[in-house]
C-alpha positions in Angstrom: 0.0 0.0 0.0 1.4 3.5 -0.9 3.0 5.1 2.1 0.8 7.8 3.8 -2.5 6.6 2.1 -5.4 6.6 4.5 -8.4 4.2 3.9 -9.8 4.5 7.4 -12.0 7.6 6.9 -15.8 7.2 7.1 -17.9 7.0 3.9 -19.1 10.2 2.4 -22.6 11.3 3.3 -25.7 11.3 1.1 -24.4 8.7 -1.4 -21.6 11.1 -2.6 -18.0 9.9 -3.0 -15.7 12.2 -1.0 -12.2 13.1 -1.9 -9.5 10.4 -1.6 -8.1 11.5 1.7 -4.9 10.8 3.4 -1.5 12.5 3.5 -0.2 10.9 0.3 2.4 12.8 -1.7 0.9 15.0 -4.4 2.5 14.0 -7.7 2.4 16.8 -10.3 4.8 15.2 -12.7 5.6 11.6 -13.6 8.3 10.2 -11.3 11.0 8.0 -12.8 10.3 4.3 -12.2 13.2 2.8 -10.2 13.7 5.6 -7.7 13.0 4.0 -4.3 14.0 6.8 -1.9 11.5 7.8 0.8 10.3 10.7 -1.2 9.6 8.7 -4.4 6.9 6.2 -5.3 7.5 3.1 -7.5 5.4 2.8 -10.6 2.6 0.7 -9.2 2.2 3.0 -6.2 2.3 6.1 -8.3 -0.4 4.8 -10.6 -2.6 3.9 -7.6 -2.2 7.5 -6.3 -2.8 9.0 -9.8 -5.9 6.9 -10.2 -7.3 7.8 -6.8 -6.7 11.5 -7.5 -8.5 11.3 -10.8 -11.7 9.7 -9.5 -13.2 12.8 -7.9 -12.8 14.7 -11.2 -14.3 11.9 -13.3 -17.3 11.5 -10.8 -18.1 15.2 -11.3 -18.5 14.5 -15.0 -21.0 11.6 -14.5 -24.5 12.5 -15.7 -26.8 12.0 -12.6 -30.1 13.3 -14.0 -32.3 10.2 -14.5 -34.3 11.9 -17.3 -31.1 12.4 -19.4 -30.3 10.0 -22.2 -26.8 9.9 -20.9 -27.8 9.0 -17.3 -24.9 7.2 -15.7 -22.4 8.0 -18.5 -19.3 10.2 -18.0 -19.1 13.4 -20.1 -16.1 13.7 -22.4 -14.7 17.2 -21.6 -13.8 17.8 -25.3 -17.3 17.4 -26.6 -19.6 17.6 -23.6 -21.2 14.3 -24.5 -21.1 10.9 -22.7 -19.7 8.3 -25.1 -19.1 4.6 -25.1 -15.5 4.4 -26.4 -12.2 3.1 -25.1 -10.4 6.4 -24.8 -12.4 9.4 -23.5 -15.6 7.3 -23.0 -17.3 5.8 -20.0 -15.6 2.4 -20.2 -12.3 4.0 -19.4 -13.6 5.7 -16.3 -15.2 2.4 -15.3 -11.8 0.8 -15.4 -10.4 3.4 -13.1 -13.3 3.1 -10.7 -13.3 -0.7 -10.8 -9.6 -1.0 -10.0 -10.0 1.4 -7.1 -13.0 -0.6 -5.7 -11.2 -4.0 -5.7 -7.7 -2.8 -4.8 -6.8 -2.8 -1.1 -4.1 -0.3 -1.8 -6.7 2.3 -3.0 -8.4 4.9 -0.8 -11.6 3.9 -2.5 -11.4 0.2 -1.7 -15.0 -1.2 -1.5 -16.5 2.3 -1.3 -20.2 1.7 -1.5 -21.0 5.1 -3.0 -18.4 4.5 -5.8 -19.9 1.1 -6.4 -23.3 2.6 -7.1 -21.7 5.1 -9.6 -20.1 2.1 -11.3 -23.4 0.3 -11.5 -25.0 3.4 -13.2 -22.1 3.6 -15.6 -22.4 -0.1 -16.6 -26.2 0.4 -17.2 -25.5 3.4 -19.4 -23.0 1.5 -21.5 -25.5 -1.3 -22.0 -28.3 1.2 -23.0 -26.0 3.0 -25.4 -25.1 -0.2 -27.3 -26.8 -0.5 -30.6 -29.3 -3.3 -31.4 -26.7 -5.0 -33.6 -24.3 -5.1 -30.7 -21.9 -2.4 -31.9 -21.1 1.0 -30.5 -20.5 4.4 -32.2 -17.4 6.0 -30.6 -18.4 9.6 -31.2 -15.7 10.8 -33.5 -16.7 8.8 -36.6 -17.2 5.1 -37.4 -20.8 4.7 -36.6 -21.9 1.2 -35.7 -18.3 0.3 -35.7 -17.1 -3.3 -35.2 -13.4 -2.3 -34.6 -14.3 0.4 -32.1 -16.6 -2.1 -30.4 -13.6 -4.4 -30.3 -11.5 -1.8 -28.5 -14.2 -1.5 -25.8 -14.6 -5.3 -25.6 -10.8 -5.7 -24.9 -10.9 -3.3 -22.0 -14.3 -4.4 -20.7 -13.3 -8.0 -20.7 -10.3 -7.4 -18.6 -12.2 -5.3 -16.1 -14.9 -8.0 -16.0 -12.4 -10.6 -15.1 -10.8 -8.4 -12.4 -14.2 -7.6 -10.8 -15.2 -11.2 -11.0 -12.0 -12.3 -9.2 -12.8 -9.9 -6.4 -15.6 -12.2 -5.2 -17.5 -9.3 -3.7 -21.2 -9.9 -3.9 -22.3 -6.3 -4.2 -20.5 -6.2 -7.6 -22.9 -8.7 -9.2 -25.3 -6.1 -10.8 -22.3 -4.5 -12.4 -21.0 -7.9 -13.7 -24.5 -8.8 -15.0 -24.6 -5.6 -17.1 -21.1 -6.0 -18.4 -21.6 -9.6 -19.3 -24.8 -8.7 -21.2 -22.8 -6.1 -23.1 -20.2 -8.7 -24.1 -22.8 -11.2 -25.2 -24.6 -8.6 -27.3 -21.2 -7.5 -28.9 -20.4 -11.1 -30.0 -22.5 -11.0 -33.3 -21.0 -7.7 -34.4 -17.5 -9.0 -34.0 -18.0 -12.4 -35.6 -19.5 -10.8 -38.7 -18.1 -7.2 -38.7 -15.2 -5.8 -40.7 -12.7 -3.0 -40.3 -11.0 0.0 -42.0 -7.3 -0.1 -41.1 -4.5 -2.7 -40.8 -4.3 -2.6 -37.0 -8.1 -3.0 -36.6 -7.7 -6.6 -37.6 -5.5 -7.4 -34.6 -7.8 -5.4 -32.3 -10.7 -7.6 -33.6 -8.6 -10.7 -33.0 -7.8 -9.7 -29.4 -11.5 -9.0 -28.7 -12.6 -12.3 -30.3 -10.0 -14.0 -28.1 -11.6 -12.4 -25.0 -15.1 -13.4 -26.1 -13.9 -17.0 -26.6 -12.4 -17.0 -23.1 -15.4 -15.4 -21.3 -18.3 -16.8 -23.3 -16.8 -20.0 -24.8 -17.6 -18.9 -28.3 -16.1 -21.1 -31.0 -17.4 -18.7 -33.7 -15.0 -16.1 -32.2 -12.1 -18.4 -32.7 -13.1 -19.1 -36.3 -13.5 -15.4 -37.1 -10.1 -14.6 -35.6 -8.6 -17.3 -37.7 -10.0 -15.7 -40.8 -8.3 -12.4 -40.0 -5.0 -14.0 -39.0 -5.0 -15.9 -42.3 -4.2 -12.6 -44.0 -0.7 -12.7 -42.6 1.4 -10.2 -40.7 1.9 -6.7 -42.3 5.4 -6.1 -40.8 8.9 -5.7 -42.4 11.9 -7.8 -41.3 13.1 -4.8 -39.3 9.9 -4.6 -37.4 7.8 -1.8 -39.0 4.0 -2.1 -39.2 2.1 -0.9 -42.3 0.9 2.3 -40.8 4.4 3.4 -39.6 2.6 5.0 -36.6 5.2 4.8 -33.8 3.2 7.1 -31.6 -0.2 5.2 -31.7 -0.9 2.2 -33.8 2.4 0.2 -33.6 1.8 0.0 -29.9 -1.9 -1.0 -30.6 -0.8 -3.8 -32.9 1.8 -5.0 -30.3 -0.5 -5.3 -27.3 -3.5 -6.7 -29.3 -1.3 -9.5 -30.8 0.0 -10.3 -27.3 -3.6 -10.7 -26.1 -4.5 -12.7 -29.2 -1.4 -15.0 -28.8 -2.4 -15.8 -25.2 -6.2 -16.1 -25.7 -6.1 -18.1 -29.0 -3.1 -20.3 -28.2 -1.1 -18.8 -31.0 2.4 -18.1 -29.6 3.8 -17.4 -33.1 1.9 -14.1 -33.0 4.5 -12.8 -30.5 7.3 -12.9 -33.1 6.2 -9.8 -35.0 5.7 -8.0 -31.7 9.3 -8.8 -30.7 10.5 -7.4 -34.1 8.6 -4.1 -33.5 9.7 -3.7 -29.9 13.3 -4.2 -30.9 12.9 -1.7 -33.7 11.4 0.9 -31.3 14.7 0.9 -29.3 16.0 3.1 -32.2 12.9 5.4 -32.5 13.0 7.3 -29.2 14.5 10.8 -28.9 16.7 11.7 -25.9 13.7 13.3 -24.1 11.6 10.2 -24.4 9.6 11.6 -27.3 8.8 9.0 -29.9 9.9 9.5 -33.6 6.6 10.3 -35.4 8.1 12.4 -38.2 7.2 9.9 -40.9 4.0 8.4 -39.6 1.2 7.3 -41.9 -1.5 8.2 -39.4 -2.7 11.1 -37.2 0.4 11.0 -34.9 2.5 12.4 -37.7 4.6 15.2 -36.3 2.8 15.2 -32.9 4.4 14.6 -29.5 4.0 11.0 -28.2 6.0 9.2 -25.6 6.8 5.5 -24.7 3.9 5.1 -22.3 1.6 3.0 -24.7 4.5 0.5 -24.9 4.7 -0.2 -21.2 2.5 -3.3 -21.3 4.1 -4.9 -24.4 7.6 -4.3 -23.1 6.8 -5.5 -19.6 4.9 -8.6 -20.8 7.6 -9.8 -23.2 10.4 -8.8 -20.8 8.8 -11.3 -18.4 8.2 -13.8 -21.2 11.7 -13.7 -22.6 13.8 -12.6 -19.6 15.3 -10.0 -21.9 17.3 -7.2 -20.3 16.8 -4.9 -23.3 13.0 -5.3 -23.2 13.2 -4.8 -19.4 15.2 -1.6 -19.9 12.6 -0.3 -22.4 9.8 -1.2 -20.0 11.5 0.9 -17.4 11.7 3.9 -19.7 8.0 3.4 -20.7 7.0 3.2 -17.1 8.8 6.5 -16.4 6.5 8.1 -19.0 3.3 6.8 -17.6 1.2 9.6 -16.1 -1.8 7.4 -15.3 -3.3 4.0 -15.8 -4.3 4.6 -19.4 -7.4 4.0 -21.5 -9.7 1.0 -21.2 -8.1 -1.4 -23.6 -4.6 -0.9 -22.2 -5.3 0.1 -18.6 -2.0 -0.7 -16.8 -3.6 -0.9 -13.3 -6.1 -3.5 -14.5 -3.3 -5.7 -15.8 -1.1 -5.1 -12.8 -3.9 -6.3 -10.5 -4.6 -9.3 -12.8 -0.8 -10.0 -13.1 1.1 -8.6 -10.2 4.4 -9.6 -11.8 3.8 -6.7 -14.3 4.7 -4.3 -11.5 8.3 -5.2 -12.2 11.2 -5.7 -12.1 11.5 -7.7 -15.2 14.7 -9.7 -14.9 17.0 -6.6 -14.8 17.7 -4.5 -11.8 15.6 -1.3 -11.5 17.4 1.7 -12.8 19.5 -0.3 -15.3 17.8 1.2 -18.4 20.8 3.5 -19.1 23.1 0.4 -19.1 21.1 -1.7 -21.5 19.2 0.8 -23.8 21.6 2.2 -26.4 22.0 6.0 -26.6 24.7 6.0 -29.3 24.0 4.3 -32.6 23.5 4.7 -36.4 20.8 2.5 -37.7 19.1 2.1 -41.1 15.6 0.6 -40.9 14.2 -1.2 -44.0 17.4 -0.5 -45.9 17.3 -4.0 -47.4 13.6 -4.4 -47.6 12.6 -5.3 -51.2 9.8 -2.7 -51.3 9.9 -2.1 -55.0 9.2 -5.7 -55.7 6.1 -5.6 -53.6 4.9 -2.4 -55.2 5.3 -4.0 -58.7 3.0 -6.8 -57.6 0.2 -4.3 -56.6 -1.2 -4.2 -60.1 -2.0 -7.9 -59.9 -3.9 -7.5 -56.6 -7.0 -6.5 -58.5 -8.1 -3.4 -56.6 -6.6 -1.0 -59.3 -5.4 1.3 -56.6 -8.9 2.0 -55.3 -9.7 1.5 -51.6 -12.5 3.1 -49.6 -12.5 4.5 -46.0 -8.8 3.8 -45.7 -5.6 4.0 -47.7 -3.2 1.5 -49.4 -0.2 2.7 -47.4 2.2 2.3 -50.3 4.9 3.9 -48.0 5.1 0.6 -46.1 8.7 -0.4 -45.6 10.2 2.9 -46.9 13.7 3.3 -45.5 14.5 5.4 -42.4 17.9 6.3 -40.9 18.3 7.0 -37.2 21.4 8.5 -35.7 21.7 9.0 -31.9 24.6 10.5 -30.0 23.6 11.1 -26.4 21.5 14.2 -26.4 21.4 14.6 -30.2 19.0 12.6 -32.3 18.7 12.7 -36.1 16.1 11.1 -38.5 16.4 10.9 -42.2 13.3 9.5 -43.9 11.5 8.8 -47.1 7.9 8.9 -48.4 6.9 11.7 -46.1 6.7 15.5 -46.4 9.9 15.8 -44.2 13.2 14.2 -45.1 15.3 15.4 -42.1 14.6 16.1 -38.4 16.9 16.8 -35.5 16.6 17.0 -31.7 19.5 18.6 -29.8 18.9 18.8 -26.1 15.9 21.1 -25.7 16.3 22.5 -29.3 13.9 20.8 -31.8 14.2 21.0 -35.6 11.0 19.1 -36.2 11.2 18.9 -40.0 13.0 19.9 -43.1 10.6 19.9 -46.0 11.1 20.6 -49.7 8.1 21.9 -51.7 7.8 23.1 -55.3 5.4 24.4 -57.9 6.2 21.6 -60.3 3.4 19.4 -58.9 2.3 21.9 -56.3 3.0 20.6 -52.8 5.7 18.7 -50.9 8.4 16.7 -52.7 8.7 13.5 -50.6 12.0 11.6 -50.9 11.4 8.1 -52.4 14.8 6.4 -52.2 17.7 6.4 -49.6 21.1 5.0 -50.0 24.5 5.3 -48.3 26.6 8.0 -50.0 30.3 7.5 -50.8 32.6 8.5 -48.0 29.8 8.4 -45.5 26.4 10.1 -45.2 23.1 9.4 -47.0 21.8 10.1 -50.5 18.0 10.7 -50.8 16.2 11.2 -54.1 12.8 11.9 -55.5 11.2 11.9 -58.9 8.0 13.6 -59.9 6.3 13.4 -63.3 3.7 15.6 -64.8 2.3 15.8 -68.3 -0.7 16.6 -70.5 -3.5 14.5 -72.1 -4.7 14.5 -75.6 -8.3 14.0 -76.9 -10.1 10.7 -76.5 -10.2 8.8 -79.8 -13.5 8.8 -81.6 -14.1 5.0 -81.2 -13.6 5.2 -77.4 -16.0 8.1 -76.9 -19.3 7.3 -75.0 -22.7 8.0 -76.5 -23.0 11.1 -74.2 -20.2 12.8 -76.2 -22.5 13.1 -79.2 -25.5 14.3 -77.2 -26.6 17.8 -76.3 -24.8 17.5 -72.9 -21.4 15.8 -72.5 -20.4 15.7 -68.8 -16.6 15.7 -68.3 -16.9 12.8 -65.7 -18.4 10.5 -68.3 -15.4 10.7 -70.6 -12.9 7.8 -70.5 -9.9 9.8 -69.2 -7.8 6.7 -68.8 -7.8 6.4 -72.6 -6.2 9.8 -73.3 -2.7 9.9 -74.8 0.0 11.4 -72.6 2.0 14.3 -74.1 4.8 16.6 -73.2 5.6 14.8 -69.9 8.2 16.5 -67.7 10.3 14.9 -65.0 11.5 16.7 -61.9 14.4 14.9 -60.1 15.7 16.1 -56.8 18.6 14.8 -54.8 19.6 15.5 -51.2 23.0 14.5 -49.7 23.2 14.6 -45.9 26.5 14.3 -44.1 27.7 14.8 -40.6 31.1 16.1 -39.5 33.0 17.1 -36.4 31.7 14.2 -34.4 28.1 14.9 -35.3 28.1 18.6 -34.3 27.8 19.7 -37.9 25.5 18.5 -40.6 25.4 19.6 -44.2 22.4 19.2 -46.6 23.3 19.4 -50.3 20.3 19.8 -52.6 20.5 19.3 -56.3 18.0 19.5 -59.2 18.7 20.4 -62.8 15.5 20.4 -64.9 13.0 21.8 -65.6 14.5 25.2 -65.2 12.8 28.0 -63.3 10.8 25.8 -60.9 10.1 27.8 -57.8 11.0 25.7 -54.8 11.0 26.3 -51.1 13.0 24.6 -48.4 11.3 25.0 -45.0 12.8 24.4 -41.5 10.2 23.7 -38.9 11.3 24.5 -35.3 9.5 23.8 -32.1 7.3 26.7 -31.0 8.8 26.7 -27.5 12.1 28.2 -28.6 13.1 31.5 -30.4 15.0 32.8 -33.3 17.8 35.2 -32.2 19.6 35.9 -35.5 19.4 35.8 -39.3 18.1 38.1 -42.0 14.4 37.4 -42.2 11.2 38.7 -43.8 7.9 38.0 -42.0 5.7 35.7 -44.1 2.9 35.2 -41.5 2.4 34.4 -37.9 5.6 32.5 -36.8 6.6 32.3 -40.5 9.7 33.7 -41.9 11.6 33.9 -45.2 15.3 33.7 -44.5 17.4 35.6 -46.9 20.9 35.4 -45.4 23.2 35.6 -42.4 23.5 33.0 -39.7 20.2 31.8 -38.4 20.2 30.7 -34.7 17.3 29.0 -32.9 17.7 28.7 -29.1 15.8 26.8 -26.5 16.6 25.9 -22.9 20.3 26.7 -23.3 20.8 24.6 -26.4 20.9 26.0 -29.9 20.9 25.1 -33.6 22.6 27.4 -36.2 22.0 27.3 -39.9 23.9 28.9 -42.8 22.7 29.2 -46.4 19.8 31.5 -46.4 18.5 32.6 -49.9 15.6 34.5 -51.4 15.5 33.7 -55.1 11.7 34.5 -55.3 9.2 36.2 -53.1 6.4 33.5 -52.7 5.6 33.2 -49.0 4.4 29.6 -49.4 3.8 26.9 -52.0 0.3 25.9 -52.8 -0.8 22.6 -51.3 2.2 22.5 -48.9 0.4 23.2 -45.6 3.0 24.1 -43.0 2.2 23.0 -39.4 0.7 25.5 -36.9 2.1 26.1 -33.4 5.7 26.0 -34.8 8.3 28.4 -35.9 8.9 28.0 -39.6 11.8 29.5 -41.6 11.9 29.0 -45.3 14.4 29.7 -48.1 13.2 30.3 -51.6 15.1 28.7 -54.5 14.9 28.4 -58.3 16.1 25.5 -60.4 18.7 24.5 -61.4 19.6 23.8 -57.7 23.0 23.3 -56.2 22.4 24.4 -52.7 24.2 23.7 -49.4 22.8 24.2 -45.9 25.1 23.9 -42.9 23.6 23.0 -39.5 25.8 23.6 -36.4 24.9 22.4 -32.9 25.7 23.8 -29.5 28.2 21.9 -27.4 27.1 19.7 -24.5 23.4 19.1 -25.3 21.3 18.2 -22.3 21.1 14.4 -21.8 18.3 12.0 -22.4 15.7 10.1 -20.3 17.9 7.0 -19.8 20.7 9.1 -18.5 18.3 10.9 -16.2 17.1 7.6 -14.7 20.6 6.5 -14.1 21.4 9.6 -12.0 
């Protein structure tokens, strides 16, 4: 039980749940896992405290008016509506309340008033379930089997935890929850999905329904999804390249599926991804999202979603590296998490997940590398797979999703203590750098040739060290449709453009725009040079943009204002400073006056500096870094 916690206070009056009392230490920031001094709490204890502290706030958002359609649900602060989803929805709050009710270490252990609130929440979830057994999460995806699966995964674990408590007053809650799961079964044994990771969420949910309801139909349906095979490269990258969100989703869901369906082979791709992620964490603990194919692209995410996958497989494999990564992920946890991956639920079901995992606590700095140069997918035969796409039969058309043809595109990661560099392909940015507190979030090339960003498509090692990236864009014109291929509408009074067979037009005057970028480091990584080259067509207006974190400031360089936090850099040394660290750039130029390139939407909340160039290009940018950048998370834990 956490030191200083007091569960001896009397119940709150009038059926209201009072504050979680006691003299427990208020935690305003995540505390590093592994520090065991008197003033620090280990991870499990910290999560119990965090969970208890969150309960009063979540109870204040529960709808308590019986006449409301949302009666018993908890209101999502962002929308003002009570939803049934696994993130901001009522099931997540139910997991938090449920763990408190059955955990002797919680200030709310067997609190009768909280129990009644949980009962109302379970009844709301059941009422909100559609007649077909599905739920609508609120953001989109109405009557959604995959979003129902997310809820089922979290709900099933909570059900198992509450059932194990063997506390008779919980029975009405268990009855409502089991009825929800029974009603969800038809939706999951017949329903489809949108995205690659949804398949593994459905498999995990089907595994839980097999375990709790004994459904063989669930096993059969999971087998149909698993028969499609694993969408992961030999280096461990999932289709969506979503290091901040969906890679962790695929990992934990396949761990659940492996356990529940008796398919241990499903752990192999998870191991690949977890080992790859060792090289995709910046010194601060921020995940590399610069090349994501999903909504985490360029947004801040940390290792916390990976805690359960790393902890589970660290225990399974007795692997010090996975144990070290679990320690780093635990340090990032600021609460138990959403319903489907609630860490406290799993810690109560599996106490061994509280750690340690076969390595001494605090050893992350010793086992997790902080100096490396690693190319991911460098030997993946991506071109061969892309050439096979024509034979797949879908003709490049897919609805409510995307084909993710960037799957397996190469990425280079270079880390030297507090400095972290990413070179990437098939994304708007081709270069990103973190140096202590100074963040160069993206370097992006855009042009008016095919208006918008010019993503790099190929990456190779350059002679004498460094990397060579290249891109090719084509754009042409289309002749008239031959008479014998014209539809009948072409000869009528009205000939709509959309009825013409545009695929039959002859291509004319095709132009090719080829761009190369050579990136090299020098002076032990304290200097980087970017050499851009492009010959034809001539007089293509291009723009090279440097996207810095909005938390720092520009202190030098000749600049013209191009909008809020937008600058055109014409010359002089440009310096960006943050937290005592700095990044300097040389090579400003203003060959044209366009403030931006059409269809190249620069991110908001950042400081963006652009240089304007004209083809032919032969341009060098020098990037210099301040000495002695602040260290990373692993080093902090070791101190």
